[in-house]
TORVO-789871 format. One line per 2 residues: number of its first residue (from 1); their letters; for each residue x negated, y negated, z negated of N, C-alpha, C. Coordinates in pm, whole numbers. Layout:
TORVO-789871
NUM	A	X:Y:Z:X:Y:Z:X:Y:Z | ... .
end
This chain:
TORVO-789871
1	XX	-954:1132:-194:-903:1140:-328:-818:1017:-357 | -735:1031:-458:-637:926:-486:-600:930:-634 .
3	XX	-598:812:-697:-546:800:-833:-398:768:-820 | -309:863:-852:-166:844:-830:-113:717:-899 .
5	XX	-40:638:-822:25:519:-877:-72:416:-930 | -200:424:-888:-304:332:-938:-312:335:-1091 .
7	XX	-290:451:-1148:-287:466:-1294:-419:427:-1359 | -409:366:-1475:-526:335:-1557:-525:420:-1685 .
9	XX	-438:519:-1689:-423:604:-1807:-523:720:-1807 | -584:745:-1922:-669:862:-1937:-585:988:-1920 .
11	XX	-643:1089:-1858:-574:1216:-1839:-497:1226:-1709 | -490:1118:-1632:-420:1123:-1503:-495:1217:-1409 .
13	XX	-422:1310:-1348:-481:1403:-1252:-507:1332:-1120 | -624:1355:-1066:-661:1301:-936:-604:1394:-829 .
15	XX	-555:1335:-720:-494:1419:-618:-563:1399:-483 | -553:1502:-401:-594:1490:-262:-481:1421:-189 .
17	XX	-514:1322:-105:-409:1244:-43:-461:1183:87 | -374:1161:182:-411:1098:308:-467:959:282 .
19	XX	-574:924:352:-637:793:336:-540:682:374 | -527:582:286:-440:467:315:-505:334:278 .
21	XX	-634:337:244:-714:218:213:-670:144:87 | -590:208:1:-550:146:-124:-665:142:-224 .
23	XX	-658:48:-317:-761:40:-421:-771:169:-502 | -662:245:-507:-664:370:-583:-738:481:-510 .
25	XX	-797:449:-394:-877:546:-320:-1023:500:-307 | -1059:398:-382:-1198:349:-382:-1266:395:-510 .
27	XX	-1391:441:-495:-1468:496:-608:-1611:444:-599 | -1673:424:-715:-1816:395:-719:-1887:520:-769 .
29	XX	-2017:528:-741:-2096:646:-776:-2220:605:-855 | -2203:569:-983:-2319:530:-1063:-2416:647:-1079 .
31	XX	-2545:615:-1063:-2652:714:-1077:-2676:740:-1225 | -2677:867:-1264:-2702:904:-1404:-2850:919:-1437 .
33	XX	-2937:903:-1337:-3081:909:-1361:-3137:1049:-1372 | -3056:1150:-1346:-3103:1288:-1355:-3071:1367:-1229 .
35	XX	-3047:1295:-1119:-3010:1360:-993:-2861:1378:-976 | -2782:1335:-1075:-2637:1343:-1065:-2579:1202:-1061 .
37	XX	-2453:1197:-1020:-2378:1071:-1024:-2248:1096:-1099 | -2191:990:-1149:-2054:994:-1199:-1966:937:-1089 .
39	XX	-1838:966:-1093:-1744:912:-995:-1643:827:-1072 | -1641:698:-1040:-1560:602:-1115:-1456:538:-1023 .
41	XX	-1328:562:-1048:-1224:496:-969:-1226:344:-994 | -1228:267:-886:-1231:120:-897:-1107:70:-970 .
43	XX	-994:136:-949:-867:88:-1005:-860:103:-1158 | -931:200:-1215:-920:223:-1360:-1050:203:-1437 .
45	XX	-1162:214:-1368:-1295:208:-1430:-1317:320:-1532 | -1237:426:-1523:-1260:545:-1604:-1356:635:-1526 .
47	XX	-1378:757:-1569:-1472:848:-1504:-1400:977:-1468 | -1424:1027:-1345:-1363:1154:-1308:-1428:1266:-1389 .
49	XX	-1344:1356:-1436:-1385:1461:-1530:-1318:1592:-1491 | -1394:1702:-1493:-1332:1833:-1475:-1263:1866:-1606 .
51	XX	-1130:1878:-1600:-1050:1894:-1721:-1096:2014:-1803 | -1125:1989:-1929:-1167:2094:-2022:-1305:2151:-1993 .
53	XX	-1379:2088:-1901:-1512:2139:-1866:-1507:2272:-1793 | -1392:2305:-1737:-1371:2434:-1670:-1467:2456:-1554 .
55	XX	-1511:2580:-1537:-1591:2620:-1422:-1509:2705:-1325 | -1381:2721:-1354:-1294:2807:-1274:-1250:2739:-1144 .
57	XX	-1228:2820:-1041:-1168:2768:-919:-1033:2706:-952 | -1001:2596:-888:-871:2533:-908:-863:2446:-1033 .
59	XX	-976:2423:-1100:-974:2338:-1219:-928:2197:-1180 | -860:2130:-1270:-807:1997:-1242:-911:1889:-1265 .
61	XX	-906:1787:-1180:-991:1670:-1190:-904:1558:-1246 | -946:1501:-1360:-871:1394:-1425:-962:1272:-1442 .
63	XX	-905:1162:-1484:-986:1047:-1520:-983:1030:-1672 | -1099:998:-1728:-1108:979:-1873:-1225:886:-1903 .
65	XX	-1237:849:-2030:-1349:765:-2072:-1481:838:-2054 | -1586:762:-2026:-1719:821:-2004:-1776:878:-2133 .
67	XX	-1822:1003:-2126:-1889:1067:-2240:-2029:1112:-2205 | -2060:1123:-2074:-2189:1173:-2031:-2195:1324:-2026 .
69	XX	-2084:1389:-2059:-2076:1535:-2057:-2100:1589:-1916 | -2143:1714:-1908:-2169:1779:-1778:-2045:1779:-1689 .
71	XX	-1926:1778:-1749:-1802:1779:-1670:-1778:1646:-1598 | -1865:1548:-1622:-1853:1417:-1556:-1972:1388:-1465 .
73	XX	-2055:1489:-1442:-2176:1471:-1360:-2164:1555:-1235 | -2188:1491:-1120:-2169:1557:-991:-2293:1546:-905 .
75	XX	-2319:1650:-828:-2426:1651:-728:-2364:1639:-590 | -2427:1564:-505:-2389:1561:-364:-2498:1633:-288 .
77	XX	-2460:1733:-212:-2555:1814:-136:-2541:1777:11 | -2652:1733:74:-2644:1696:215:-2608:1817:302 .
79	XX	-2528:1792:400:-2490:1895:497:-2545:1851:632 | -2622:1937:693:-2680:1905:822:-2603:1974:932 .
81	XX	-2560:1899:1030:-2486:1953:1142:-2578:1948:1263 | -2592:2060:1329:-2681:2066:1446:-2604:2045:1573 .
end
């Protein structure tokens, strides 16, 4: 993932991008205490949010201020490879 142009603006769409080790590709994963984490871009300190709380395929991921809404809470599911 990548924050285009290292933007610190709310509403910036997050993009899929080739890894280049830029600060705009570093994220922290604060624990919400309920089995979910938030995803926080290091470059902006905003929170990744599913735009409009959409559940539809292809929904946009943006950065915005933290509200604690379900659209900002993510689960990571382990994948086991045999």
